[in-house]
C-alpha positions in Angstrom: 91.3 59.9 92.4 87.9 58.7 91.2 86.3 54.8 91.7 87.0 52.2 88.9 84.0 51.8 86.5 83.7 48.2 87.3 82.7 46.0 90.3 85.0 44.3 92.5 86.1 40.6 91.3 84.3 38.1 92.4 86.5 35.2 91.7 83.7 33.0 90.1 85.1 30.3 87.7 85.2 31.4 84.3 85.6 29.9 80.7 88.8 30.3 79.0 88.9 32.2 75.6 92.2 33.3 74.2 92.7 36.8 72.4 95.5 38.8 71.1 95.8 42.5 72.2 98.0 45.4 70.7 100.7 45.9 73.1 99.6 49.4 74.2 96.1 47.8 74.9 97.7 44.9 77.1 99.6 47.5 79.1 96.4 49.5 79.8 94.7 46.6 80.8 97.0 45.4 83.3 97.2 49.0 84.6 93.6 49.0 84.9 93.6 45.6 86.7 95.6 47.2 89.2 93.8 50.3 89.7 90.6 48.4 90.1 91.6 46.9 93.7 94.2 44.5 91.8 91.6 42.8 89.7 92.8 40.0 87.1 93.2 40.9 83.5 90.3 38.3 83.0 87.9 40.3 85.0 88.7 43.9 83.7 88.0 42.3 80.3 84.6 40.7 81.5 83.5 43.7 83.4 84.4 46.1 80.2 82.4 43.5 77.8 79.4 43.7 80.2 79.4 47.7 80.3 79.8 47.4 76.4 77.0 44.9 75.7 74.6 46.9 78.1 75.1 50.1 76.4 74.9 48.9 72.7 71.1 48.7 72.3 71.5 47.2 68.6 73.5 44.3 69.9 70.8 43.9 72.8 68.2 43.6 70.0 70.4 41.2 68.0 71.3 38.8 71.0 67.5 38.8 71.9 66.7 37.5 68.5 69.5 34.9 68.8 68.5 33.5 72.2 64.9 33.5 70.8 65.9 31.4 67.7 68.2 29.2 69.9 65.2 28.8 72.4 62.9 27.7 69.7 65.3 25.7 68.1 65.8 23.5 71.8 61.8 23.4 72.3 61.5 21.5 68.9 64.3 19.4 69.7 63.3 18.6 73.1 59.7 18.1 72.1 59.6 15.9 69.0 55.6 16.5 68.8 56.2 20.3 68.4 57.2 20.3 64.6 53.5 18.4 64.0 51.7 20.9 66.2 53.5 23.7 64.4 52.4 22.2 61.0 48.7 21.9 61.9 48.7 25.9 62.9 
């Protein structure tokens, strides 16, 4: 038998997100959790999404652009003089 594709669960606190799944997906999700050292379904979903996000180059580019925009927005909010300095450029 081969090893699971996900790392063992670290038992770190998580944010709760509610999702709905097709019955056959939910069944496979629970089965994969058992296969992966009795990992929780939350851990299996998190690990699968991490792999998906890492493999999807288009999403990585998109995600980077959103983070850049959020950082710029935060910088302007945190430093009221930033707007003035930007206008002077």
